[in-house]
BAKOLPA-611227 format. One record per residue (C-alpha): residue in one letter; chain; x, y, z. Coordinates in steps of 0.1 Angstrom, whole numbers, plus 2048, in hexadecimal, padded with zeros to 3 digits. Example, Ala and Ser with C-alpha at 12.3 -4.5 7.8 and 13.67 -1.06 7.14 Angstrom:
<node rest="a" kette="A" c1="87B" c2="7D3" c3="84E"/>
<node rest="s" kette="A" c1="889" c2="7F5" c3="847"/>
! end
This chain:
<node rest="m" kette="A" c1="5E9" c2="E02" c3="DC2"/>
<node rest="a" kette="A" c1="604" c2="DFC" c3="DDC"/>
<node rest="i" kette="A" c1="626" c2="E0C" c3="DD8"/>
<node rest="p" kette="A" c1="63E" c2="DF7" c3="DEB"/>
<node rest="g" kette="A" c1="65D" c2="E06" c3="DFB"/>
<node rest="d" kette="A" c1="679" c2="DFF" c3="E13"/>
<node rest="h" kette="A" c1="68D" c2="E1E" c3="E18"/>
<node rest="g" kette="A" c1="6AA" c2="E2C" c3="E2A"/>
<node rest="a" kette="A" c1="6A5" c2="E3A" c3="E4D"/>
<node rest="s" kette="A" c1="6B3" c2="E5B" c3="E5A"/>
<node rest="v" kette="A" c1="6C0" c2="E57" c3="E7E"/>
<node rest="a" kette="A" c1="6C9" c2="E6E" c3="E9B"/>
<node rest="g" kette="A" c1="6ED" c2="E77" c3="E98"/>
<node rest="g" kette="A" c1="6EB" c2="E7D" c3="E72"/>
<node rest="g" kette="A" c1="6EC" c2="E69" c3="E52"/>
<node rest="v" kette="A" c1="6D5" c2="E51" c3="E40"/>
<node rest="l" kette="A" c1="6D7" c2="E2C" c3="E43"/>
<node rest="p" kette="A" c1="6D6" c2="E1A" c3="E22"/>
<node rest="s" kette="A" c1="6B8" c2="E04" c3="E18"/>
<node rest="g" kette="A" c1="6B9" c2="DE1" c3="E26"/>
<node rest="f" kette="A" c1="6C4" c2="DEB" c3="E49"/>
<node rest="r" kette="A" c1="6AD" c2="DE1" c3="E65"/>
<node rest="r" kette="A" c1="6A6" c2="DEC" c3="E89"/>
<node rest="g" kette="A" c1="6C1" c2="DD7" c3="E99"/>
<node rest="t" kette="A" c1="6DC" c2="DE2" c3="E81"/>
<node rest="e" kette="A" c1="6D2" c2="E07" c3="E85"/>
<node rest="t" kette="A" c1="6D4" c2="E04" c3="EAB"/>
<node rest="l" kette="A" c1="6F6" c2="DF2" c3="EAA"/>
<node rest="l" kette="A" c1="705" c2="E0C" c3="E92"/>
<node rest="l" kette="A" c1="6FA" c2="E29" c3="EA6"/>
<node rest="a" kette="A" c1="704" c2="E1A" c3="EC7"/>
<node rest="l" kette="A" c1="726" c2="E14" c3="EB9"/>
<node rest="a" kette="A" c1="728" c2="E38" c3="EAC"/>
<node rest="f" kette="A" c1="71E" c2="E47" c3="ECE"/>
<node rest="g" kette="A" c1="735" c2="E2F" c3="EE0"/>
<node rest="i" kette="A" c1="753" c2="E3C" c3="ECB"/>
<node rest="l" kette="A" c1="749" c2="E61" c3="ED1"/>
<node rest="s" kette="A" c1="740" c2="E5F" c3="EF5"/>
<node rest="g" kette="A" c1="755" c2="E42" c3="F02"/>
<node rest="g" kette="A" c1="737" c2="E2C" c3="F0B"/>
<node rest="f" kette="A" c1="716" c2="E1E" c3="EFE"/>
<node rest="a" kette="A" c1="6FD" c2="E31" c3="F13"/>
<node rest="r" kette="A" c1="6EF" c2="E45" c3="EF7"/>
<node rest="a" kette="A" c1="6E0" c2="E2F" c3="EDC"/>
<node rest="q" kette="A" c1="6CD" c2="E40" c3="EBF"/>
<node rest="q" kette="A" c1="6A9" c2="E49" c3="EC5"/>
<node rest="i" kette="A" c1="697" c2="E58" c3="EA8"/>
<node rest="v" kette="A" c1="695" c2="E45" c3="E87"/>
<node rest="e" kette="A" c1="685" c2="E55" c3="E69"/>
<node rest="f" kette="A" c1="677" c2="E42" c3="E4B"/>
<node rest="d" kette="A" c1="671" c2="E52" c3="E29"/>
<node rest="i" kette="A" c1="650" c2="E50" c3="E17"/>
<node rest="p" kette="A" c1="657" c2="E47" c3="DF3"/>
<node rest="s" kette="A" c1="63D" c2="E5C" c3="DE1"/>
<node rest="l" kette="A" c1="642" c2="E81" c3="DD8"/>
<node rest="e" kette="A" c1="636" c2="E9A" c3="DF2"/>
<node rest="p" kette="A" c1="61D" c2="E84" c3="E05"/>
<node rest="r" kette="A" c1="61B" c2="E9B" c3="E23"/>
<node rest="p" kette="A" c1="613" c2="E81" c3="E3E"/>
<node rest="y" kette="A" c1="5FC" c2="E8B" c3="E5A"/>
<node rest="g" kette="A" c1="5E8" c2="E71" c3="E6D"/>
<node rest="i" kette="A" c1="5F7" c2="E51" c3="E79"/>
<node rest="a" kette="A" c1="5E9" c2="E32" c3="E8C"/>
<node rest="a" kette="A" c1="5F3" c2="E0F" c3="E93"/>
<node rest="g" kette="A" c1="5E0" c2="DF5" c3="E80"/>
<node rest="g" kette="A" c1="5D5" c2="DD2" c3="E8B"/>
<node rest="d" kette="A" c1="5EE" c2="DC3" c3="E72"/>
<node rest="g" kette="A" c1="60D" c2="DCE" c3="E85"/>
<node rest="a" kette="A" c1="614" c2="DEB" c3="E6E"/>
<node rest="f" kette="A" c1="60E" c2="E11" c3="E6F"/>
<node rest="w" kette="A" c1="5F5" c2="E22" c3="E59"/>
<node rest="f" kette="A" c1="5F7" c2="E47" c3="E50"/>
<node rest="t" kette="A" c1="5E5" c2="E61" c3="E3C"/>
<node rest="e" kette="A" c1="5F5" c2="E76" c3="E20"/>
<node rest="l" kette="A" c1="5E5" c2="E98" c3="E1E"/>
<node rest="s" kette="A" c1="5F5" c2="EA3" c3="DFD"/>
<node rest="g" kette="A" c1="5FA" c2="E80" c3="DEF"/>
<node rest="n" kette="A" c1="5D5" c2="E77" c3="DF2"/>
<node rest="r" kette="A" c1="5DF" c2="E54" c3="DFE"/>
<node rest="i" kette="A" c1="5DE" c2="E3E" c3="E1C"/>
<node rest="g" kette="A" c1="600" c2="E2F" c3="E25"/>
<node rest="r" kette="A" c1="60B" c2="E10" c3="E37"/>
<node rest="m" kette="A" c1="62D" c2="E0C" c3="E47"/>
<node rest="t" kette="A" c1="63C" c2="DEE" c3="E58"/>
<node rest="t" kette="A" c1="651" c2="DF3" c3="E77"/>
<node rest="d" kette="A" c1="670" c2="DEF" c3="E62"/>
<node rest="g" kette="A" c1="666" c2="E0A" c3="E4A"/>
<node rest="a" kette="A" c1="657" c2="DF8" c3="E2C"/>
<node rest="v" kette="A" c1="63C" c2="E0D" c3="E1C"/>
<node rest="a" kette="A" c1="61D" c2="E07" c3="E07"/>
<node rest="e" kette="A" c1="605" c2="E23" c3="DFC"/>
<node rest="y" kette="A" c1="5E1" c2="E21" c3="DF1"/>
<node rest="p" kette="A" c1="5D1" c2="E3D" c3="DDD"/>
<node rest="l" kette="A" c1="5AF" c2="E4A" c3="DE7"/>
<node rest="p" kette="A" c1="592" c2="E49" c3="DCE"/>
<node rest="t" kette="A" c1="588" c2="E6D" c3="DD3"/>
<node rest="p" kette="A" c1="5A1" c2="E88" c3="DC7"/>
<node rest="g" kette="A" c1="5AB" c2="EA3" c3="DDF"/>
<node rest="s" kette="A" c1="59C" c2="E91" c3="DFD"/>
<node rest="l" kette="A" c1="5B7" c2="E9D" c3="E16"/>
<node rest="p" kette="A" c1="5B8" c2="E7E" c3="E2C"/>
<node rest="a" kette="A" c1="5C0" c2="E89" c3="E50"/>
<node rest="g" kette="A" c1="5B9" c2="E75" c3="E6F"/>
<node rest="i" kette="A" c1="5BB" c2="E50" c3="E70"/>
<node rest="t" kette="A" c1="5B2" c2="E35" c3="E8A"/>
<node rest="l" kette="A" c1="5AE" c2="E0F" c3="E8D"/>
<node rest="g" kette="A" c1="58A" c2="E04" c3="E8E"/>
<node rest="s" kette="A" c1="57A" c2="DE8" c3="EA1"/>
<node rest="d" kette="A" c1="575" c2="DD6" c3="E80"/>
<node rest="g" kette="A" c1="59B" c2="DD4" c3="E7A"/>
<node rest="a" kette="A" c1="59A" c2="DEE" c3="E5F"/>
<node rest="l" kette="A" c1="5AA" c2="E11" c3="E5F"/>
<node rest="w" kette="A" c1="591" c2="E2E" c3="E5F"/>
<node rest="f" kette="A" c1="59B" c2="E51" c3="E55"/>
<node rest="t" kette="A" c1="58D" c2="E74" c3="E4F"/>
<node rest="e" kette="A" c1="58D" c2="E84" c3="E2D"/>
<node rest="n" kette="A" c1="58F" c2="EA9" c3="E36"/>
<node rest="g" kette="A" c1="58D" c2="EB5" c3="E12"/>
<node rest="s" kette="A" c1="571" c2="E9F" c3="E04"/>
<node rest="n" kette="A" c1="55A" c2="E9E" c3="E23"/>
<node rest="r" kette="A" c1="55D" c2="E78" c3="E26"/>
<node rest="i" kette="A" c1="567" c2="E5D" c3="E3F"/>
<node rest="g" kette="A" c1="57D" c2="E43" c3="E2F"/>
<node rest="r" kette="A" c1="583" c2="E1E" c3="E38"/>
<node rest="t" kette="A" c1="5A0" c2="E08" c3="E2C"/>
<node rest="t" kette="A" c1="5A6" c2="DE4" c3="E32"/>
<node rest="t" kette="A" c1="5C9" c2="DD9" c3="E3A"/>
<node rest="q" kette="A" c1="5CA" c2="DCD" c3="E16"/>
<node rest="g" kette="A" c1="5C4" c2="DF1" c3="E0A"/>
<node rest="v" kette="A" c1="5A0" c2="DED" c3="DFF"/>
<node rest="i" kette="A" c1="590" c2="E10" c3="E04"/>
<node rest="t" kette="A" c1="56C" c2="E1A" c3="E0A"/>
<node rest="e" kette="A" c1="560" c2="E3E" c3="E0F"/>
<node rest="f" kette="A" c1="541" c2="E4B" c3="E21"/>
<node rest="n" kette="A" c1="532" c2="E6E" c3="E1D"/>
<node rest="v" kette="A" c1="52D" c2="E83" c3="E3D"/>
<node rest="p" kette="A" c1="509" c2="E90" c3="E3D"/>
<node rest="t" kette="A" c1="513" c2="EB4" c3="E46"/>
<node rest="e" kette="A" c1="522" c2="EC7" c3="E29"/>
<node rest="k" kette="A" c1="544" c2="ED6" c3="E2D"/>
<node rest="s" kette="A" c1="548" c2="EC6" c3="E4F"/>
<node rest="f" kette="A" c1="56E" c2="EC3" c3="E4B"/>
<node rest="p" kette="A" c1="572" c2="EA3" c3="E5F"/>
<node rest="l" kette="A" c1="594" c2="EA1" c3="E70"/>
<node rest="g" kette="A" c1="59A" c2="E8D" c3="E90"/>
<node rest="i" kette="A" c1="58F" c2="E69" c3="E92"/>
<node rest="s" kette="A" c1="58F" c2="E4D" c3="EAD"/>
<node rest="a" kette="A" c1="581" c2="E2B" c3="EB4"/>
<node rest="g" kette="A" c1="567" c2="E2C" c3="ECF"/>
<node rest="p" kette="A" c1="560" c2="E13" c3="EEB"/>
<node rest="d" kette="A" c1="53E" c2="E0C" c3="EDA"/>
<node rest="g" kette="A" c1="54E" c2="DFB" c3="EBB"/>
<node rest="n" kette="A" c1="547" c2="E1A" c3="EA6"/>
<node rest="v" kette="A" c1="55F" c2="E35" c3="E99"/>
<node rest="w" kette="A" c1="55C" c2="E59" c3="EA4"/>
<node rest="f" kette="A" c1="568" c2="E78" c3="E92"/>
<node rest="t" kette="A" c1="569" c2="E9E" c3="E95"/>
<node rest="e" kette="A" c1="559" c2="EB6" c3="E7C"/>
<node rest="r" kette="A" c1="56B" c2="ED8" c3="E7E"/>
<node rest="g" kette="A" c1="555" c2="EE8" c3="E64"/>
<node rest="g" kette="A" c1="535" c2="ED7" c3="E70"/>
<node rest="h" kette="A" c1="53B" c2="EDF" c3="E95"/>
<node rest="k" kette="A" c1="531" c2="EBB" c3="E9C"/>
<node rest="i" kette="A" c1="53E" c2="E99" c3="EA8"/>
<node rest="g" kette="A" c1="536" c2="E7D" c3="E90"/>
<node rest="r" kette="A" c1="532" c2="E58" c3="E96"/>
<node rest="i" kette="A" c1="535" c2="E3D" c3="E7B"/>
<node rest="t" kette="A" c1="52C" c2="E19" c3="E7F"/>
<node rest="p" kette="A" c1="541" c2="DFD" c3="E6F"/>
<node rest="a" kette="A" c1="525" c2="DFB" c3="E54"/>
<node rest="g" kette="A" c1="529" c2="E20" c3="E4C"/>
<node rest="a" kette="A" c1="50A" c2="E30" c3="E5C"/>
<node rest="i" kette="A" c1="512" c2="E53" c3="E69"/>
<node rest="t" kette="A" c1="502" c2="E66" c3="E86"/>
<node rest="e" kette="A" c1="50C" c2="E8A" c3="E8F"/>
<node rest="f" kette="A" c1="50B" c2="E9C" c3="EB0"/>
<node rest="t" kette="A" c1="50C" c2="EC2" c3="EB1"/>
<node rest="i" kette="A" c1="523" c2="ED2" c3="ECA"/>
<node rest="p" kette="A" c1="514" c2="EF0" c3="EDC"/>
<node rest="a" kette="A" c1="524" c2="F11" c3="ED3"/>
<node rest="l" kette="A" c1="538" c2="F24" c3="EEE"/>
<node rest="g" kette="A" c1="521" c2="F3D" c3="EFD"/>
<node rest="g" kette="A" c1="508" c2="F36" c3="EE1"/>
<node rest="v" kette="A" c1="51E" c2="F4A" c3="ECA"/>
<node rest="f" kette="A" c1="540" c2="F3B" c3="EC3"/>
<node rest="e" kette="A" c1="53C" c2="F1B" c3="EAF"/>
<node rest="a" kette="A" c1="54F" c2="EFB" c3="EB9"/>
<node rest="d" kette="A" c1="56E" c2="EF2" c3="EA7"/>
<node rest="p" kette="A" c1="574" c2="ECD" c3="EB0"/>
<node rest="k" kette="A" c1="597" c2="EC1" c3="EA5"/>
<node rest="s" kette="A" c1="5A3" c2="EA1" c3="EB6"/>
<node rest="i" kette="A" c1="590" c2="E84" c3="EC6"/>
<node rest="v" kette="A" c1="59A" c2="E66" c3="EDB"/>
<node rest="a" kette="A" c1="589" c2="E4B" c3="EF0"/>
<node rest="g" kette="A" c1="58C" c2="E53" c3="F15"/>
<node rest="p" kette="A" c1="590" c2="E3C" c3="F33"/>
<node rest="d" kette="A" c1="56B" c2="E42" c3="F3E"/>
<node rest="g" kette="A" c1="55A" c2="E32" c3="F20"/>
<node rest="a" kette="A" c1="554" c2="E54" c3="F0F"/>
<node rest="l" kette="A" c1="566" c2="E67" c3="EF2"/>
<node rest="w" kette="A" c1="57A" c2="E86" c3="EFA"/>
<node rest="f" kette="A" c1="582" c2="EA2" c3="EE0"/>
<node rest="s" kette="A" c1="594" c2="EC2" c3="EDE"/>
<node rest="d" kette="A" c1="581" c2="EE1" c3="ED3"/>
<node rest="a" kette="A" c1="59D" c2="EF6" c3="EC3"/>
<node rest="f" kette="A" c1="58F" c2="F19" c3="EBF"/>
<node rest="t" kette="A" c1="579" c2="F1B" c3="EDE"/>
<node rest="g" kette="A" c1="594" c2="F0C" c3="EF4"/>
<node rest="r" kette="A" c1="57D" c2="EF1" c3="F02"/>
<node rest="v" kette="A" c1="582" c2="ECC" c3="F09"/>
<node rest="g" kette="A" c1="563" c2="EB8" c3="F01"/>
<node rest="r" kette="A" c1="555" c2="E96" c3="F0C"/>
<node rest="i" kette="A" c1="53B" c2="E83" c3="EF9"/>
<node rest="t" kette="A" c1="52A" c2="E63" c3="F05"/>
<node rest="t" kette="A" c1="523" c2="E47" c3="EEC"/>
<node rest="e" kette="A" c1="4FF" c2="E53" c3="EEE"/>
<node rest="g" kette="A" c1="509" c2="E76" c3="EE2"/>
<node rest="v" kette="A" c1="507" c2="E89" c3="F03"/>
<node rest="i" kette="A" c1="520" c2="EA5" c3="F02"/>
<node rest="t" kette="A" c1="531" c2="EB7" c3="F1F"/>
<node rest="l" kette="A" c1="54A" c2="ED4" c3="F1A"/>
<node rest="f" kette="A" c1="566" c2="EE0" c3="F30"/>
<node rest="r" kette="A" c1="576" c2="F03" c3="F2C"/>
<node rest="t" kette="A" c1="59C" c2="F05" c3="F2E"/>
<node rest="e" kette="A" c1="5A6" c2="F29" c3="F28"/>
<node rest="p" kette="A" c1="593" c2="F49" c3="F1E"/>
<node rest="l" kette="A" c1="589" c2="F4A" c3="EF9"/>
<node rest="c" kette="A" c1="5A6" c2="F60" c3="EF1"/>
<node rest="c" kette="A" c1="5C1" c2="F4A" c3="EFF"/>
<node rest="a" kette="A" c1="5BD" c2="F26" c3="EF4"/>
<node rest="w" kette="A" c1="5C0" c2="F12" c3="ED4"/>
<node rest="l" kette="A" c1="5BE" c2="EEC" c3="EDA"/>
<node rest="a" kette="A" c1="5CF" c2="ED2" c3="EC4"/>
<node rest="e" kette="A" c1="5D1" c2="EAD" c3="ECA"/>
<node rest="i" kette="A" c1="5C3" c2="E99" c3="EE8"/>
<node rest="a" kette="A" c1="5CE" c2="E77" c3="EF5"/>
<node rest="a" kette="A" c1="5C4" c2="E5F" c3="F11"/>
<node rest="g" kette="A" c1="5E0" c2="E5D" c3="F2A"/>
<node rest="p" kette="A" c1="5ED" c2="E3F" c3="F3E"/>
<node rest="d" kette="A" c1="5E1" c2="E50" c3="F5E"/>
<node rest="g" kette="A" c1="5BC" c2="E4F" c3="F56"/>
<node rest="n" kette="A" c1="5BA" c2="E73" c3="F4B"/>
<node rest="l" kette="A" c1="5B9" c2="E84" c3="F29"/>
<node rest="w" kette="A" c1="5D7" c2="E99" c3="F1D"/>
<node rest="f" kette="A" c1="5D5" c2="EB4" c3="F02"/>
<node rest="i" kette="A" c1="5EA" c2="ECF" c3="EF1"/>
<node rest="d" kette="A" c1="5E2" c2="EF4" c3="EF3"/>
<node rest="t" kette="A" c1="5F6" c2="F04" c3="ED6"/>
<node rest="w" kette="A" c1="5ED" c2="F28" c3="EDF"/>
<node rest="d" kette="A" c1="607" c2="F2B" c3="EFA"/>
<node rest="n" kette="A" c1="617" c2="F09" c3="EF5"/>
<node rest="k" kette="A" c1="60D" c2="EF6" c3="F14"/>
<node rest="i" kette="A" c1="600" c2="ED3" c3="F1C"/>
<node rest="g" kette="A" c1="5DF" c2="ECD" c3="F2D"/>
<node rest="r" kette="A" c1="5D2" c2="EB1" c3="F42"/>
<node rest="i" kette="A" c1="5AD" c2="EAC" c3="F49"/>
<node rest="t" kette="A" c1="59E" c2="E93" c3="F60"/>
<node rest="p" kette="A" c1="57E" c2="E80" c3="F57"/>
<node rest="t" kette="A" c1="56C" c2="E97" c3="F6F"/>
<node rest="g" kette="A" c1="579" c2="EB6" c3="F5D"/>
<node rest="d" kette="A" c1="595" c2="EC3" c3="F73"/>
<node rest="i" kette="A" c1="5B0" c2="ED3" c3="F5E"/>
<node rest="t" kette="A" c1="5D5" c2="ED9" c3="F65"/>
<node rest="y" kette="A" c1="5ED" c2="EE9" c3="F4C"/>
<node rest="f" kette="A" c1="612" c2="EE1" c3="F4B"/>
<node rest="t" kette="A" c1="628" c2="EFD" c3="F3E"/>
<node rest="g" kette="A" c1="64D" c2="EFF" c3="F36"/>
<node rest="l" kette="A" c1="64D" c2="EFC" c3="F10"/>
<node rest="g" kette="A" c1="657" c2="F19" c3="EF9"/>
<node rest="p" kette="A" c1="63E" c2="F33" c3="EEC"/>
<node rest="g" kette="A" c1="61E" c2="F29" c3="EDA"/>
<node rest="f" kette="A" c1="611" c2="F3A" c3="EBB"/>
<node rest="g" kette="A" c1="5FD" c2="F52" c3="ED0"/>
<node rest="q" kette="A" c1="61C" c2="F60" c3="EE2"/>
<node rest="q" kette="A" c1="63B" c2="F74" c3="ED9"/>
<node rest="g" kette="A" c1="659" c2="F61" c3="ECD"/>
<node rest="p" kette="A" c1="65E" c2="F45" c3="EB4"/>
<node rest="p" kette="A" c1="642" c2="F2B" c3="EBB"/>
<node rest="e" kette="A" c1="64B" c2="F08" c3="EC4"/>
<node rest="d" kette="A" c1="629" c2="EFA" c3="EBC"/>
<node rest="a" kette="A" c1="622" c2="EDA" c3="ED0"/>
<node rest="y" kette="A" c1="607" c2="EC7" c3="EBD"/>
<node rest="g" kette="A" c1="603" c2="EA1" c3="EBE"/>
<node rest="i" kette="A" c1="603" c2="E8D" c3="EDE"/>
<node rest="a" kette="A" c1="601" c2="E68" c3="EE7"/>
<node rest="a" kette="A" c1="607" c2="E51" c3="F05"/>
<node rest="g" kette="A" c1="627" c2="E3D" c3="F04"/>
<node rest="a" kette="A" c1="630" c2="E1A" c3="F11"/>
<node rest="d" kette="A" c1="645" c2="E2A" c3="F2C"/>
<node rest="g" kette="A" c1="627" c2="E39" c3="F3E"/>
<node rest="a" kette="A" c1="62E" c2="E5D" c3="F31"/>
<node rest="l" kette="A" c1="61E" c2="E72" c3="F16"/>
<node rest="w" kette="A" c1="632" c2="E7A" c3="EF6"/>
<node rest="f" kette="A" c1="62B" c2="E98" c3="EE0"/>
<node rest="t" kette="A" c1="636" c2="EA9" c3="EC0"/>
<node rest="e" kette="A" c1="643" c2="ECC" c3="EBC"/>
<node rest="i" kette="A" c1="63F" c2="ED9" c3="E98"/>
<node rest="a" kette="A" c1="652" c2="EF9" c3="E97"/>
<node rest="s" kette="A" c1="66E" c2="EEF" c3="EAF"/>
<node rest="n" kette="A" c1="672" c2="ECD" c3="E9D"/>
<node rest="r" kette="A" c1="673" c2="EB8" c3="EBD"/>
<node rest="i" kette="A" c1="662" c2="E9B" c3="ECE"/>
<node rest="g" kette="A" c1="658" c2="EA2" c3="EF2"/>
<node rest="r" kette="A" c1="650" c2="E8C" c3="F10"/>
<node rest="i" kette="A" c1="63C" c2="E96" c3="F2E"/>
<node rest="t" kette="A" c1="637" c2="E80" c3="F4D"/>
<node rest="t" kette="A" c1="616" c2="E7E" c3="F5E"/>
<node rest="e" kette="A" c1="625" c2="E94" c3="F79"/>
<node rest="g" kette="A" c1="62C" c2="EAF" c3="F5E"/>
<node rest="v" kette="A" c1="652" c2="EAB" c3="F59"/>
<node rest="i" kette="A" c1="65A" c2="EB5" c3="F35"/>
<node rest="s" kette="A" c1="678" c2="EAB" c3="F20"/>
<node rest="e" kette="A" c1="680" c2="EAB" c3="EFB"/>
<node rest="i" kette="A" c1="696" c2="E9D" c3="EDF"/>
<node rest="a" kette="A" c1="69D" c2="EAD" c3="EBD"/>
<node rest="i" kette="A" c1="692" c2="E9B" c3="E9D"/>
<node rest="p" kette="A" c1="6B0" c2="E94" c3="E85"/>
<node rest="t" kette="A" c1="6A0" c2="EA3" c3="E66"/>
<node rest="p" kette="A" c1="69E" c2="ECA" c3="E68"/>
<node rest="n" kette="A" c1="67B" c2="ED9" c3="E65"/>
<node rest="s" kette="A" c1="66B" c2="EB7" c3="E62"/>
<node rest="g" kette="A" c1="649" c2="EC3" c3="E6E"/>
<node rest="p" kette="A" c1="63F" c2="EA8" c3="E87"/>
<node rest="n" kette="A" c1="619" c2="EA5" c3="E8A"/>
<node rest="i" kette="A" c1="606" c2="E87" c3="E97"/>
<node rest="i" kette="A" c1="616" c2="E6E" c3="EAE"/>
<node rest="a" kette="A" c1="609" c2="E4B" c3="EB7"/>
<node rest="p" kette="A" c1="614" c2="E2D" c3="ECB"/>
<node rest="g" kette="A" c1="61D" c2="E0D" c3="EB9"/>
<node rest="p" kette="A" c1="61E" c2="DE7" c3="EC0"/>
<node rest="d" kette="A" c1="644" c2="DE8" c3="EC3"/>
<node rest="g" kette="A" c1="642" c2="DFF" c3="EE1"/>
<node rest="a" kette="A" c1="64F" c2="E1D" c3="ECE"/>
<node rest="l" kette="A" c1="63D" c2="E3E" c3="EC5"/>
<node rest="w" kette="A" c1="639" c2="E45" c3="EA0"/>
<node rest="f" kette="A" c1="633" c2="E67" c3="E91"/>
<node rest="t" kette="A" c1="62D" c2="E78" c3="E70"/>
<node rest="e" kette="A" c1="645" c2="E92" c3="E62"/>
<node rest="n" kette="A" c1="62F" c2="EA7" c3="E4C"/>
<node rest="h" kette="A" c1="64A" c2="EBE" c3="E3E"/>
<node rest="a" kette="A" c1="665" c2="EA4" c3="E3A"/>
<node rest="n" kette="A" c1="64E" c2="E89" c3="E2B"/>
<node rest="k" kette="A" c1="65A" c2="E6F" c3="E44"/>
<node rest="i" kette="A" c1="64E" c2="E59" c3="E60"/>
<node rest="g" kette="A" c1="661" c2="E5B" c3="E80"/>
<node rest="r" kette="A" c1="666" c2="E42" c3="E9C"/>
<node rest="i" kette="A" c1="671" c2="E47" c3="EC0"/>
<node rest="s" kette="A" c1="674" c2="E2C" c3="EDA"/>
<node rest="p" kette="A" c1="66E" c2="E36" c3="EFF"/>
<node rest="g" kette="A" c1="681" c2="E18" c3="F0B"/>
<node rest="e" kette="A" c1="6A3" c2="E22" c3="EFD"/>
<node rest="s" kette="A" c1="6BD" c2="E37" c3="F0E"/>
<node rest="f" kette="A" c1="6C1" c2="E5A" c3="EFF"/>
<node rest="p" kette="A" c1="6C7" c2="E7E" c3="F09"/>
<node rest="l" kette="A" c1="6A5" c2="E8E" c3="F0F"/>
<node rest="v" kette="A" c1="6AA" c2="EB3" c3="F17"/>
<node rest="p" kette="A" c1="695" c2="EBE" c3="F35"/>
<node rest="r" kette="A" c1="680" c2="EDD" c3="F34"/>
<node rest="r" kette="A" c1="676" c2="EF3" c3="F51"/>
<node rest="s" kette="A" c1="652" c2="EEA" c3="F58"/>
<node rest="g" kette="A" c1="637" c2="EF8" c3="F6E"/>
<node rest="t" kette="A" c1="612" c2="EF1" c3="F75"/>
<node rest="r" kette="A" c1="5F2" c2="F06" c3="F75"/>
<node rest="v" kette="A" c1="5D0" c2="EF9" c3="F80"/>
<node rest="i" kette="A" c1="5B2" c2="F07" c3="F6D"/>
<node rest="p" kette="A" c1="595" c2="F0E" c3="F84"/>
<node rest="p" kette="A" c1="573" c2="EFF" c3="F79"/>
<node rest="r" kette="A" c1="55F" c2="F15" c3="F61"/>
! end
């Protein structure tokens, strides 16, 4: 059953806009506010946050649908949500209790496909909210990341199964085992994305490897750091023909070419494997401006990195919002889930706003 909603939006600069306001009105009001304070109109508002109406949904994954709206998963709410670009929300409960819906992607069939981390299933919903579930053959596979493939199928990661899965539009699942590191340390695949070379690329969190799998199931693995010193999060296809990923261990951003050459860009604060309060970069996606945009969970910011490695950031209005996954939208903006604040955020690369630069550096990883 859908739960319609059209809720107020928190905005950079403070305050909550009442229901009924739309994007143009929000921009005008904030432009006026900044004009009064700074004597000009150079700094229009950037981040808009939309409330999710249900109690404690804990949004995680997000993806643009073919219907012009955004679709997101609710980890605690056990629902799939839909949000229009002006913030109207509908929510669809999942048939299986405690399914922990996580990753979500648009399939070649026009439906949204998602992982059910808690129930060991892959779900599919039409844009009308009709949901179907498919069992993953491997028990306790804990599916998480998911992406449409260039072959018309949907591909997903199995953190507990140490595999990459492929599901056809009809629901037939094939699994491919990822070789263990050194034959000892099991693979821990987390995020997956279609690459520019016709293959799928994935992050192997615990072993610190980036993987490539062809649509026939041939797997190649590339080491980033030693086993002690890497913990990979999300991976995304960049506008430069490379793959970009987050290493949360010491909070840096990696770039890997289709041939496996890796460069790290440093300059963010500490990661969870270092001393000091972690800043926790996590999600990453390409923007319409030719840069990559990423979330920072602990420091509560959205970051931007150019393909040359220049990093800058902007704070999210709601404190401790817990930004997680970020995805591009049909409106040219980036949309992201706020897991702690139970909101969906929007940031537009095309608007003028005060990104704060970070001191950045580079480090090339030799082939392993």
